[in-house]
N, C-alpha and C positions, 0 to 999 in steps of 0.2 A: 503493499498499499504504498502511494507517494505521501511523503510528508514534507513540506517545505523546510530546506534545513534553516535554522536560526543560532547566528553566530554573535554572542555577547560580550560585549568588552566590561569588564568589573575593574574600575578605576581605583577601588578600596581609598584609603587616604591619601590621595595624590592628585596634584592639579590644583592650583590656583586659579581664578577666574581668567585672569591673563595667560597662564598656560594653556587653560582649557580652550580659549580662543584659538589659539594658535594650533593646537593639535586638531581641532575639527576642521580648521579651514582646511587644513593640509590635507586630512583626511578624505573630506567630501567628493573631490575629484576623484579618487583613487578606488571608489569603492561604487559609485554612481551607475556603473554597468553591471553590477551583479543582480543573478537572479534571486540570491539567498536573503535572507532576513536578515538586517542589522541593527542593532541595539547598543548604545552606549550607558554604561550604569554608572552614574558620577556622584561626587558627593552632593549634598542637599545645597551647599553653597555654589555651586555650578549649575543648578538644574535650570535656572531662568534665563543664564547665558546659552547653555545648551539647547534648549529648546527653541529659543529665537533663532540659533545660528543653523539648525536643524530643518526647522519651517520650509517645505516646499522642497525636501530632499528625500531620500529614502531610507534616513538613518532616524531611528527612533529612540527616544531617551527614557532612560529608567532610572529608578533610586535604589538606594540600597537594604531598604528597611522601611516600613512603616508601622504605626501604632495599632494595635488592636481596638482602641477607643475612638469615640469621633471627638472628642476634646476632653478638655479638664486637666487635673492636676497631675499631668505626666510630664515633670521636668525632661528637657531635651528629647521626647519622643517627638515626631512627625506623624501629622494625620494623614488619610486619605484625601480628604478634602483639601488640604494644604497642597499636596504633591499633584492633584488634579487641576486645581487653579493655574498650576505653573504650565501645565500640558503635559505633563509626565504619563507615559503609556505604560511604562514595564516597573515592576519594583522585585529585588531578588528578597528570598526570605529563607531564613535556617541556614546561613552560609555556616561552613565549619568554625570560622573566626568567630562569629555571633555565639554562635554554641559554647566554644572555647572560652572565649574571655568575658562573653556578657552573660553568659547563664539561660541562654536560649535552649528550651526545651521542646519537645514535640509537640504539646500543649499550647506551648504560647506560640509556636509556629504556625499551628491550626489557628488559633484564635485569629492572628495576624492574616493568615491565608481568607479566612471567612470575611472580613473586614474588606482585604483588597477585592476580593470576587463580588460581592456585595456593592461597592462603588463604583466599579467598571474597571479597575485595574488588571493587568494580566501579569499573575505572581509567575517569577521563576521559584521554583523550591528546593533547596539542595538538600542531596542526602548522600552520607558516605563514611566510610570505617576509617578509623587510625591503623597505625602498622602494627601497634599490638595487637588490635581485633582481628586484623588479616593474619597474621602468624599465630593466634590460636584459634584459626578456623571458624571465628565468629563472624565473618563477613556478612553471611545473609542473614544470620539472626539481626544484625545490628540495622541492617538496610529494610527488613521486612518491618522493622518496628517504628523506623522512621518514616517509610513510607505508609503505612496504615495509620501511624500516630500523626501525621502530618496532614493527609487529607481525608480523615474521618468526618462523615457526617456533610460532604459535601455532594451538589448533585452531578447527575452525567453532563449537564451543561456546562457546570462551572470545571467540570474535569478538563473538558477539552479547551477551555481557556486557559489552562495552567500547563507551563512548561515546568520539568522536572530536570535538575541538573545533579548526576551523579559525579560527587568529587571527592575521590579517595584523599582521606585527609594528608596522607603520608606523600602526595604527591603535589600539594599546593605551596608553591613558592621553594622547592626543596632542588628543582633542575630535575627530578625523579618524575619518571611518566610512566603509568601504568602500560602493559604492552597492549596493543590493539585487540587481541585476544581477551587478555584480562579485561579491558575496558567492555569489549563486547558480552563477554559472559555474566558481569556485572549487570549491565544495563538491559541485557534478556531476562535476567531474575526480575529486575525492579518491573518490566513490563509483565513478567509473570503475576507479581504480586498484584498489580494493579487490575490485571484481569480477575483474580479471584475476588477483588473486591467489588468490581462492577463486571463487566464481560471482555471476553477475548476482543471482540469486533471493536468496543471503546478502546480497551489498550492499546490496539493497534493502530489508532488516530492519534494518540499521544506523543509528543515531541520530545524526547530525552535527550539532554546533552550530554558532554563528557566535559569535565573541566579537571584541570590537575597539570599545568604545564604544558598544554595543549601549543603548540607554534609552528612556525612556517614550516620546520623541518618535519614534524610528525603528522601535519594535519591531514594530508592525502590518504595517509595508511589508516589513521582512524577514521575518517570518513567514509571509507570504502566499506566499513562495516555494515550490516545490514539493519542494526537497531540504534546505531549513532545518529542523529538528527541535528548535530550540531555541536558548538562548544561555548563554555562559559570562559572568558579568557581573561587572566590576570595580567601579568608583565608584561605581556605581548600586546596588550592593548594599548600600551602608553607611548606607543612609537607607531604613528601612522603608517609607514611603510611595512614594518611586520604585522601589523593589524591587518592591513589591506590585503597582504598575502596569505593570511587565514581565511578572509572572506573570501576572497576570489582563488580558492583552492581549487576549484573545478575548472579552472582556466588553463 
C-alpha cells in the first residue's frame, strides 16, 4: 500500500531566529521539487518566523511538544491554540529526550496526543528502546507498551492523522544507526501492534518513520525497506544541504 514518505527535521534546542531564517531560505529551493512530505519541527521561539518563511512552499512547520491542557497554570507549557494561531501544522510527542529528561510517560504522551488531535494538529508520536533494553531482549515489550499506551483511546480517524516515529534511543545523536534490517524488523512490529489495536487495514495506512542518525549516507538503504515511510532527522536537519539530500533520497 502506497504511503507518502514524510521527512521531518527535529531541530531540538538549536537555531536562533536569525539562524532559522538563514537555514530555511537556503533549504526552500533545495526541496521544492520533492514528491515527499517535508516538515521542520522548530523551537517555539522560531515558529512564527518559520511559518511566515514557509508560507506558499511545500515545507510544513511543526512544534516539538504541546500541552494536554487548553490553558491555565502550567508554567512553560504551550497550548495547541497557541501553536495553531501561529500556523503550526505538526507536533512531535514523546521524544526520548522528553521521556528521559522531563519525565514524559506513556500516559502524558497519550493526553497530549488526544489534545493535539482534537485541535487539528498532526502528531508525530515517538517510541523506542534504550541500549540496555535491547541488549536484554526487551525491545518488543517496551515498544508494545509505548505504542499501546500512547495510542490508547483514539479513534480510527485520529489514527490515520497520526505519524509514528521509531527511534532507538541508543542511535540518537550517537552516530550509531540501527541497520536497515533492525529498523525494518522493529517498525514491522510496531505496525503489528497497531493492527491488533485497530485493524490490519488501518495499520497498513499508518506512516511510520525511522529516527536515529538517519543521514544522507544511509537514507536510501533505510527507505528501501517496505515498512519505513520516512525519517525524523536530528543533526542532519540543521544543515540545509544535508537535510535536502535526505528529503531528495529518491532522486
